[in-house]
DSSP file (Angstrom, degrees, kcal/mol; ACC not computed):
  #  RESIDUE AA STRUCTURE BP1 BP2  ACC     N-H-->O    O-->H-N    N-H-->O    O-->H-N    TCO  KAPPA ALPHA  PHI   PSI    X-CA   Y-CA   Z-CA
    1    1 A M              0   0    0      0, 0.0   121,-3.2     0, 0.0     2,-0.4   0.000 360.0 360.0 360.0 138.1    0.0    0.0    0.0
    2    2 A R  E     -A  121   0A   0    119,-0.2     2,-0.4     2,-0.0   119,-0.2  -0.777 360.0-169.0 -96.8 138.1    1.3    3.5   -0.9
    3    3 A I  E     -A  120   0A   0    117,-3.2   117,-3.5    -2,-0.4     2,-0.7  -0.991  12.5-155.2-129.9 130.2    1.1    6.3    1.5
    4    4 A E  E     -A  119   0A   0     -2,-0.4   115,-0.2   115,-0.2     2,-0.2  -0.907  19.4-157.0-105.7 111.5    1.8   10.0    0.8
    5    5 A T        -     0   0    0    113,-2.8     3,-0.0    -2,-0.7    -2,-0.0  -0.489  12.4-167.2 -87.8 158.7    2.8   11.7    4.0
    6    6 A S        +     0   0    0     -2,-0.2     2,-0.3   111,-0.1    -1,-0.1   0.482  62.4  50.1-126.9  -3.1    2.4   15.4    4.5
    7    7 A K  S    S-     0   0    0      1,-0.1   109,-0.3   111,-0.1     3,-0.2  -0.847  80.5-111.9-131.8 167.3    4.4   16.3    7.6
    8    8 A Q  S    S+     0   0    0      1,-0.3   108,-2.2    -2,-0.3     2,-0.4   0.930 109.3  10.7 -62.4 -45.5    7.9   15.7    9.0
    9    9 A A  S    S+     0   0    0    106,-0.2     2,-0.3   105,-0.1    -1,-0.3  -0.986  83.6 137.9-137.6 130.0    6.4   13.6   11.7
   10   10 A E  E     -B  113   0B   0    103,-1.8   103,-2.6    -2,-0.4     2,-0.5  -0.992  43.9-123.7-161.7 159.3    2.8   12.3   11.9
   11   11 A L  E     -B  112   0B   0     -2,-0.3     2,-0.5   101,-0.2   101,-0.2  -0.955  24.9-164.2-111.1 129.5    0.7    9.3   12.7
   12   12 A I  E     -B  111   0B   0     99,-3.0    99,-2.7    -2,-0.5     2,-0.5  -0.967  18.8-131.4-118.7 121.3   -1.7    8.1    9.8
   13   13 A D  E     +B  110   0B   0     -2,-0.5    97,-0.2    97,-0.2     4,-0.1  -0.559  32.2 168.1 -73.7 120.4   -4.5    5.7   10.7
   14   14 A I     >  +     0   0    0     95,-3.1     4,-2.1    -2,-0.5     5,-0.2   0.213  39.2 113.8-118.5  14.8   -4.4    2.9    8.2
   15   15 A T  H  > S+     0   0    0     94,-0.6     4,-2.6     1,-0.2     5,-0.2   0.890  76.4  50.9 -59.6 -42.4   -6.8    0.5   10.0
   16   16 A D  H  > S+     0   0    0      1,-0.2     4,-2.1     2,-0.2    -1,-0.2   0.891 109.7  49.7 -65.6 -39.5   -9.5    0.8    7.3
   17   17 A Q  H  > S+     0   0    0      2,-0.2     4,-1.8     1,-0.2    -1,-0.2   0.851 111.7  49.5 -68.2 -33.7   -7.0   -0.1    4.5
   18   18 A V  H  X S+     0   0    0     -4,-2.1     4,-2.2     2,-0.2    -2,-0.2   0.923 109.7  50.3 -66.3 -47.0   -5.8   -3.1    6.5
   19   19 A R  H  X S+     0   0    0     -4,-2.6     4,-2.3     1,-0.2    -2,-0.2   0.890 110.1  50.6 -61.6 -37.7   -9.3   -4.3    7.1
   20   20 A E  H  X S+     0   0    0     -4,-2.1     4,-2.7     2,-0.2    -1,-0.2   0.914 108.1  53.1 -65.3 -41.5  -10.1   -4.0    3.3
   21   21 A H  H  X S+     0   0    0     -4,-1.8     4,-1.2     1,-0.2    -2,-0.2   0.879 110.6  47.2 -63.7 -35.5   -6.9   -6.0    2.5
   22   22 A I  H  X>S+     0   0    0     -4,-2.2     4,-0.9     2,-0.2     5,-0.7   0.916 109.9  52.8 -68.7 -42.3   -8.1   -8.7    4.9
   23   23 A R  H ><5S+     0   0    0     -4,-2.3     3,-0.8     1,-0.2    -2,-0.2   0.926 110.2  48.4 -58.9 -45.4  -11.6   -8.7    3.3
   24   24 A K  H 3<5S+     0   0    0     -4,-2.7    -1,-0.2     1,-0.2    -2,-0.2   0.802 104.2  60.9 -65.6 -27.4  -10.1   -9.2   -0.2
   25   25 A S  H 3<5S-     0   0    0     -4,-1.2    -1,-0.2    -3,-0.3    -2,-0.2   0.743  94.0-143.1 -73.9 -25.1   -7.9  -12.0    1.0
   26   26 A N  T <<5 +     0   0    0     -4,-0.9     2,-0.4    -3,-0.8    -3,-0.1   0.572  45.2 152.4  68.0  12.5  -10.9  -14.1    2.0
   27   27 A V      < -     0   0    0     -5,-0.7    -1,-0.3     1,-0.2     3,-0.1  -0.596  23.5-179.7 -74.1 130.1   -8.9  -15.4    5.0
   28   28 A Q  S    S+     0   0    0     -2,-0.4    71,-2.2     1,-0.3    70,-0.9   0.799  70.3  23.2 -98.8 -33.8  -11.2  -16.4    7.8
   29   29 A Q  E    S+D   97   0C   0     68,-0.2   100,-2.3    69,-0.2    -1,-0.3  -0.983  95.5  64.9-136.2 124.3   -8.8  -17.5   10.5
   30   30 A G  E    S-DE  96 128C   0     66,-2.3    66,-2.8    -2,-0.4     2,-0.3  -0.962  72.4 -58.5 168.9-150.1   -5.1  -16.4   10.6
   31   31 A I  E     -DE  95 127C   0     96,-2.9    96,-2.7    -2,-0.3     2,-0.5  -0.926  24.8-149.8-130.6 156.8   -2.8  -13.5   11.1
   32   32 A C  E     -DE  94 126C   0     62,-3.4    62,-2.8    -2,-0.3     2,-0.5  -0.985  12.2-161.3-125.0 123.1   -2.2  -10.2    9.4
   33   33 A A  E     -DE  93 125C   0     92,-3.3    92,-2.6    -2,-0.5     2,-0.5  -0.896   4.4-169.2-103.7 130.6    1.3   -8.7    9.4
   34   34 A V  E     +DE  92 124C   0     58,-3.0    58,-2.3    -2,-0.5     2,-0.3  -0.985  20.2 161.3-118.4 125.8    1.6   -5.0    8.7
   35   35 A S  E     -DE  91 123C   0     88,-2.5    88,-3.4    -2,-0.5     2,-0.4  -0.986  31.8-145.9-150.6 153.6    5.1   -3.7    8.1
   36   36 A T  E     - E   0 122C   0     54,-2.3    86,-0.1    -2,-0.3     7,-0.1  -0.963   4.8-159.7-122.5 141.8    7.2   -0.9    6.7
   37   37 A R        +     0   0    0     84,-0.5     2,-0.4    -2,-0.4    85,-0.1   0.282  64.3 103.6 -98.9   8.5   10.6   -1.4    5.0
   38   38 A H    >   -     0   0    0     83,-0.3     3,-1.1     1,-0.1    -2,-0.1  -0.767  65.4-145.8 -93.6 137.4   11.7    2.3    5.6
   39   39 A T  T 3  S+     0   0    0     -2,-0.4    46,-0.2     1,-0.2    47,-0.1   0.473  96.1  53.0 -83.2  -0.4   14.1    2.9    8.4
   40   40 A T  T 3  S+     0   0    0     45,-0.1    74,-1.6    44,-0.1     2,-0.3   0.046 103.7  64.6-117.1  24.9   12.6    6.3    9.4
   41   41 A T  E <   -C  113   0B   0     -3,-1.1     2,-0.3    72,-0.2    72,-0.2  -0.855  60.1-166.2-135.4 174.9    9.1    5.1    9.7
   42   42 A A  E     -C  112   0B   0     70,-1.5    70,-3.1    -2,-0.3     2,-0.4  -0.966  17.9-133.1-152.5 167.8    7.2    2.7   12.1
   43   43 A V  E     +C  111   0B   0     46,-1.5     2,-0.3    -2,-0.3    48,-0.2  -0.998  33.3 166.2-126.2 129.3    3.9    0.8   12.5
   44   44 A I  E     -C  110   0B   0     66,-2.2    66,-3.1    -2,-0.4     2,-0.5  -0.905  30.3-134.3-137.9 163.7    2.2    0.9   15.9
   45   45 A V  E     +C  109   0B   0     -2,-0.3     2,-0.3    64,-0.2    64,-0.2  -0.985  48.1 118.8-116.8 130.2   -1.2    0.0   17.5
   46   46 A N  E     -C  108   0B   0     62,-2.2    62,-1.9    -2,-0.5     2,-0.2  -0.956  63.3 -53.5-168.7-171.6   -2.8    2.5   19.8
   47   47 A E  E     -C  107   0B   0     -2,-0.3     2,-1.2    60,-0.2    60,-0.2  -0.527  40.8-133.6 -80.7 140.9   -5.8    4.7   20.4
   48   48 A N        +     0   0    0     58,-0.6     2,-0.4    -2,-0.2    -1,-0.1  -0.659  56.1 133.6 -95.4  80.4   -6.9    7.1   17.6
   49   49 A E     >  -     0   0    0     -2,-1.2     4,-2.4     1,-0.1     3,-0.5  -0.997  58.4-131.5-131.3 128.3   -7.4   10.2   19.7
   50   50 A S  H  > S+     0   0    0     -2,-0.4     4,-2.2     1,-0.3     5,-0.2   0.854 106.3  49.2 -55.9 -41.5   -6.0   13.6   18.7
   51   51 A G  H  > S+     0   0    0      1,-0.2     4,-2.3     2,-0.2    -1,-0.3   0.919 112.5  48.2 -63.7 -40.4   -4.4   14.4   22.0
   52   52 A L  H  > S+     0   0    0     -3,-0.5     4,-2.5     2,-0.2    -2,-0.2   0.891 108.3  53.6 -67.4 -38.3   -2.8   11.0   22.3
   53   53 A R  H  X S+     0   0    0     -4,-2.4     4,-1.9     1,-0.2    -1,-0.2   0.925 112.4  45.0 -63.2 -41.9   -1.4   11.2   18.8
   54   54 A K  H  X S+     0   0    0     -4,-2.2     4,-2.3    -5,-0.2    -2,-0.2   0.906 111.7  53.2 -65.7 -40.3    0.2   14.6   19.7
   55   55 A D  H  X S+     0   0    0     -4,-2.3     4,-3.0     2,-0.2     5,-0.2   0.887 106.2  53.0 -63.4 -39.5    1.5   13.2   23.0
   56   56 A I  H  X S+     0   0    0     -4,-2.5     4,-2.4     1,-0.2    -1,-0.2   0.960 112.9  42.7 -60.3 -50.4    3.2   10.3   21.2
   57   57 A L  H  X S+     0   0    0     -4,-1.9     4,-1.7     1,-0.2    -1,-0.2   0.847 113.0  53.5 -68.5 -30.5    5.0   12.6   18.9
   58   58 A S  H  X S+     0   0    0     -4,-2.3     4,-1.7     2,-0.2    -2,-0.2   0.927 109.6  49.2 -63.6 -45.8    5.8   15.0   21.8
   59   59 A L  H  X S+     0   0    0     -4,-3.0     4,-2.9     1,-0.2     5,-0.3   0.923 108.9  51.4 -64.5 -41.8    7.3   12.1   23.8
   60   60 A L  H  X S+     0   0    0     -4,-2.4     4,-2.9     1,-0.2    -1,-0.2   0.894 108.3  52.6 -58.1 -39.1    9.4   10.9   20.9
   61   61 A G  H  < S+     0   0    0     -4,-1.7    -1,-0.2    -5,-0.2    -2,-0.2   0.825 112.2  45.9 -62.7 -33.5   10.7   14.4   20.5
   62   62 A K  H  < S+     0   0    0     -4,-1.7    -2,-0.2    -3,-0.2    -1,-0.2   0.874 116.1  43.6 -76.3 -40.3   11.7   14.5   24.1
   63   63 A L  H  < S+     0   0    0     -4,-2.9    -2,-0.2     1,-0.3    -3,-0.2   0.890 130.9  22.5 -71.1 -41.0   13.3   11.1   24.2
   64   64 A V  S  < S-     0   0    0     -4,-2.9    -1,-0.3    -5,-0.3    -2,-0.1  -0.640  83.8-167.5-130.5  77.8   15.1   11.6   20.9
   65   65 A P    >   -     0   0    0      0, 0.0     3,-0.5     0, 0.0     2,-0.1  -0.177  25.6-107.1 -62.0 153.8   15.6   15.3   20.2
   66   66 A E  T 3  S+     0   0    0      1,-0.2    12,-0.1    -5,-0.1    11,-0.0  -0.437  98.3  20.2 -72.6 156.2   16.7   16.6   16.8
   67   67 A N  T 3  S+     0   0    0      1,-0.1    -1,-0.2    10,-0.1    11,-0.0   0.850  75.5 142.5  54.7  42.7   20.2   18.0   16.4
   68   68 A A  S <  S-     0   0    0     -3,-0.5    -1,-0.1    -4,-0.0    -2,-0.1   0.218  78.4 -90.9 -99.7  15.8   21.6   16.2   19.5
   69   69 A G        +     0   0    0      1,-0.2     2,-0.1     2,-0.0    -3,-0.0   0.771  64.3 171.5  89.2  21.8   25.0   15.4   18.1
   70   70 A Y    >   -     0   0    0      1,-0.1     3,-0.9     2,-0.0     4,-0.4  -0.442  38.0-129.4 -70.4 143.1   24.2   12.0   16.7
   71   71 A S  T >  S+     0   0    0      1,-0.2     3,-1.3     2,-0.2     4,-0.2   0.842 104.8  60.2 -58.5 -39.5   26.9   10.4   14.6
   72   72 A H  T >>>S+     0   0    0      1,-0.3     3,-2.2     2,-0.2     4,-1.5   0.729  85.4  79.1 -65.7 -22.0   24.6    9.6   11.7
   73   73 A D  H <>5S+     0   0    0     -3,-0.9     4,-0.7     1,-0.3    -1,-0.3   0.780  79.7  68.2 -56.6 -29.4   23.7   13.3   11.3
   74   74 A R  H <45S+     0   0    0     -3,-1.3    -1,-0.3    -4,-0.4    -2,-0.2   0.720 108.9  37.4 -66.1 -16.3   27.0   13.8    9.4
   75   75 A I  H <45S-     0   0    0     -3,-2.2    -2,-0.2    -4,-0.2    -1,-0.2   0.886 141.8  -6.9 -95.3 -56.8   25.5   11.8    6.6
   76   76 A D  H  <5S-     0   0    0     -4,-1.5    -3,-0.2     0, 0.0    -2,-0.1   0.439  75.7-127.4-123.9  -5.5   21.8   12.6    6.4
   77   77 A D  S  <<S+     0   0    0     -4,-0.7    -4,-0.2    -5,-0.5   -10,-0.1   0.811  86.9  97.6  60.0  28.1   20.9   14.9    9.3
   78   78 A N    >>  +     0   0    0     -6,-0.2     4,-1.7     1,-0.1     3,-1.2   0.080  31.8 124.3-136.8  24.7   18.0   12.6   10.2
   79   79 A A  H 3> S+     0   0    0      1,-0.3     4,-2.7     2,-0.2     5,-0.3   0.874  73.0  60.9 -52.2 -39.6   19.5   10.4   13.0
   80   80 A H  H 3> S+     0   0    0      1,-0.2     4,-2.0     2,-0.2    -1,-0.3   0.840 103.1  50.7 -62.2 -30.8   16.6   11.4   15.3
   81   81 A A  H <> S+     0   0    0     -3,-1.2     4,-2.2     2,-0.2    -1,-0.2   0.936 111.5  47.5 -71.3 -44.7   14.1    9.8   12.8
   82   82 A H  H  X S+     0   0    0     -4,-1.7     4,-1.9     2,-0.2    -2,-0.2   0.942 113.9  46.9 -57.2 -49.2   16.1    6.5   12.7
   83   83 A L  H  X S+     0   0    0     -4,-2.7     4,-1.4     1,-0.2    -1,-0.2   0.889 110.9  51.4 -64.7 -40.9   16.4    6.4   16.4
   84   84 A R  H  X S+     0   0    0     -4,-2.0     4,-1.3    -5,-0.3    -1,-0.2   0.906 108.0  53.4 -61.2 -41.1   12.7    7.1   17.0
   85   85 A A  H  X S+     0   0    0     -4,-2.2     4,-2.7     1,-0.2     3,-0.3   0.893 102.7  57.6 -62.2 -39.1   11.8    4.4   14.6
   86   86 A V  H  < S+     0   0    0     -4,-1.9    -1,-0.2     1,-0.2    -2,-0.2   0.889 105.9  51.0 -57.7 -40.8   14.0    1.9   16.6
   87   87 A L  H  < S+     0   0    0     -4,-1.4    -1,-0.2    -3,-0.2    -2,-0.2   0.789 117.0  37.0 -64.5 -32.3   11.9    2.7   19.6
   88   88 A L  H  < S-     0   0    0     -4,-1.3    -2,-0.2    -3,-0.3    -1,-0.2   0.806 103.6-132.1 -98.2 -30.6    8.6    2.1   18.0
   89   89 A G     <  -     0   0    0     -4,-2.7   -46,-1.5    -5,-0.2    -2,-0.1  -0.051  12.2-101.9  95.1 159.6    9.3   -0.9   15.6
   90   90 A S  S    S+     0   0    0    -48,-0.2   -54,-2.3    -4,-0.1     2,-0.3   0.465  88.5  27.1-100.8  -1.8    8.7   -1.7   12.0
   91   91 A S  E     -D   35   0C   0    -56,-0.2     2,-0.4   -48,-0.2   -56,-0.2  -0.996  49.2-154.5-156.4 162.6    5.7   -4.0   12.2
   92   92 A E  E     -D   34   0C   0    -58,-2.3   -58,-3.0    -2,-0.3     2,-0.5  -0.992  12.3-153.6-132.8 142.8    2.6   -5.3   14.0
   93   93 A T  E     -D   33   0C   0     -2,-0.4     2,-0.3   -60,-0.2   -60,-0.2  -0.982  19.5-178.2-116.8 124.7    1.0   -8.8   13.8
   94   94 A L  E     -D   32   0C   0    -62,-2.8   -62,-3.4    -2,-0.5     2,-0.2  -0.888  25.7-109.3-128.4 153.8   -2.6   -9.1   14.5
   95   95 A H  E     -D   31   0C   0      7,-0.4     7,-2.6    -2,-0.3     2,-0.5  -0.507  19.1-153.9 -81.4 148.5   -5.1  -11.9   14.6
   96   96 A V  E     +DF  30 101C   0    -66,-2.8   -66,-2.3     5,-0.2     2,-0.4  -0.992  18.2 175.7-118.2 125.8   -7.9  -12.5   12.0
   97   97 A D  E >   -DF  29 100C   0      3,-2.5     3,-1.8    -2,-0.5   -68,-0.2  -0.996  69.1  -6.4-131.0 129.4  -10.9  -14.3   13.3
   98   98 A N  T 3  S-     0   0    0    -70,-0.9   -69,-0.2    -2,-0.4   -70,-0.1   0.849 129.4 -58.8  56.0  32.6  -14.1  -14.9   11.2
   99   99 A G  T 3  S+     0   0    0    -71,-2.2     2,-0.4     1,-0.2    -1,-0.3   0.603 115.4 117.1  76.8  11.1  -12.6  -12.8    8.5
  100  100 A K  E <  S-F   97   0C   0     -3,-1.8    -3,-2.5   -72,-0.4     2,-0.4  -0.898  70.7-116.1-118.1 141.1  -12.4   -9.8   10.9
  101  101 A L  E     -F   96   0C   0     -2,-0.4     2,-1.1    -5,-0.2    -5,-0.2  -0.604  30.7-133.8 -67.9 124.1   -9.4   -7.9   12.2
  102  102 A M        +     0   0    0     -7,-2.6    -7,-0.4    -2,-0.4     2,-0.3  -0.704  43.0 150.0 -89.5 100.8   -9.2   -8.4   15.9
  103  103 A L        -     0   0    0     -2,-1.1     2,-0.0    -9,-0.1     6,-0.0  -0.914  46.8-106.5-123.9 154.0   -8.5   -5.1   17.6
  104  104 A G    >   -     0   0    0     -2,-0.3     3,-1.4     1,-0.1    -1,-0.0  -0.260  47.0 -91.1 -70.6 166.8   -9.5   -3.9   21.0
  105  105 A T  T 3  S+     0   0    0      1,-0.3    -1,-0.1   -58,-0.0    -2,-0.0   0.845 125.7  28.3 -51.2 -40.5  -12.3   -1.3   21.3
  106  106 A W  T 3  S+     0   0    0    -59,-0.1   -58,-0.6     2,-0.0    -1,-0.3   0.348  95.5 118.6-104.5   6.9  -10.0    1.7   21.1
  107  107 A Q  E <   + C   0  47B   0     -3,-1.4     2,-0.3   -60,-0.2   -60,-0.2  -0.511  32.5 170.6 -80.7 145.5   -7.2    0.2   19.0
  108  108 A S  E     - C   0  46B   0    -62,-1.9   -62,-2.2    -2,-0.2     2,-0.5  -0.958  33.0-117.4-141.9 157.4   -6.2    1.5   15.6
  109  109 A I  E     - C   0  45B   0     -2,-0.3   -95,-3.1   -64,-0.2   -94,-0.6  -0.875  33.5-163.8-100.9 124.8   -3.2    0.7   13.3
  110  110 A F  E     -BC  13  44B   0    -66,-3.1   -66,-2.2    -2,-0.5     2,-0.5  -0.912  20.3-150.0-116.1 136.6   -0.9    3.6   12.6
  111  111 A F  E     -BC  12  43B   0    -99,-2.7   -99,-3.0    -2,-0.4     2,-0.6  -0.901  26.3-150.6 -89.2 125.7    1.7    4.3   10.0
  112  112 A V  E     -BC  11  42B   0    -70,-3.1   -70,-1.5    -2,-0.5     2,-0.5  -0.901   7.8-160.9-112.2 111.7    4.2    6.6   11.7
  113  113 A E  E     +BC  10  41B   0   -103,-2.6  -103,-1.8    -2,-0.6   -72,-0.2  -0.758  18.4 166.2 -88.2 128.8    6.1    9.0    9.5
  114  114 A L  S    S+     0   0    0    -74,-1.6   -73,-0.1    -2,-0.5    -1,-0.1   0.366  74.7  32.5-125.1   3.1    9.3   10.3   11.2
  115  115 A D  S    S+     0   0    0    -75,-0.3  -106,-0.2  -108,-0.2  -107,-0.1  -0.165 103.1 174.2-151.8  48.8   11.2   11.9    8.3
  116  116 A G        +     0   0    0   -108,-2.2  -108,-0.2  -109,-0.3     2,-0.1  -0.084  51.2  81.6-101.4-163.0    8.7   13.3    5.9
  117  117 A P  S    S+     0   0    0      0, 0.0     2,-0.3     0, 0.0  -111,-0.1   0.563  77.9 124.6 -71.6 147.7    7.0   14.4    3.9
  118  118 A R        -     0   0    0   -111,-0.2  -113,-2.8    -2,-0.1     2,-0.5  -0.965  65.4 -95.3-156.9 169.3    7.6   11.4    1.5
  119  119 A T  E     +A    4   0A   0     -2,-0.3     2,-0.3  -115,-0.2  -115,-0.2  -0.855  53.0 179.3 -87.0 124.9    6.0    8.8   -0.6
  120  120 A R  E     -A    3   0A   0   -117,-3.5  -117,-3.2    -2,-0.5     2,-0.4  -0.850  21.6-139.9-130.8 164.8    6.1    5.5    1.5
  121  121 A N  E     -A    2   0A   0     -2,-0.3   -84,-0.5  -119,-0.2     2,-0.4  -0.977   6.1-161.3-129.0 142.5    4.9    2.0    1.2
  122  122 A V  E     -E   36   0C   0   -121,-3.2     2,-0.4    -2,-0.4   -86,-0.2  -0.978  15.0-142.5-118.3 129.0    3.3   -0.3    3.8
  123  123 A D  E     -E   35   0C   0    -88,-3.4   -88,-2.5    -2,-0.4     2,-0.5  -0.787  15.9-171.1 -90.9 133.9    3.4   -4.1    3.3
  124  124 A I  E     -E   34   0C   0     -2,-0.4     2,-0.5   -90,-0.2   -90,-0.2  -0.966   5.1-180.0-128.6 114.5    0.3   -6.0    4.4
  125  125 A T  E     -E   33   0C   0    -92,-2.6   -92,-3.3    -2,-0.5     2,-0.5  -0.961   9.8-164.1-120.5 131.6    0.3   -9.8    4.4
  126  126 A V  E     -E   32   0C   0     -2,-0.5     2,-0.4   -94,-0.2   -94,-0.2  -0.949  10.1-176.8-115.4 124.1   -2.6  -12.0    5.5
  127  127 A I  E     +E   31   0C   0    -96,-2.7   -96,-2.9    -2,-0.5     2,-0.3  -0.976  35.3  68.0-124.5 133.1   -1.9  -15.7    6.3
  128  128 A G  E      E   30   0C   0     -2,-0.4   -98,-0.2   -98,-0.2    -2,-0.0  -0.998 360.0 360.0 161.1-158.7   -4.5  -18.3    7.2
  129  129 A K              0   0    0   -100,-2.3   -99,-0.1    -2,-0.3    -1,-0.1   0.368 360.0 360.0-133.0 360.0   -7.3  -20.2    5.9
């Protein structure tokens, strides 16, 4: 799946696109893996509430500030984005039951851009029967 990001750092809810991919797969019981191959992005599961989305990005900024003297900055000046991605991870694996994505009441799947804006890709793989 292709994603056009619009900000340097943002959380994009991709839950509906993942659900549609599962529906098209016709898998009734199995797992769905959602992953990114970009080293300055992440995939996470959390609540889709505007304040929490801001808090997540704020926390990442406090934990891994920009321009903090990272060695990688001498190459691309984006070490903070790589390090933030390390903290979040590049994939999530979720259960599929009766053809439905199994998420908690408040859970959503997010693609996290940390070095945008850019054109990105997310891989969605559904395995099961």
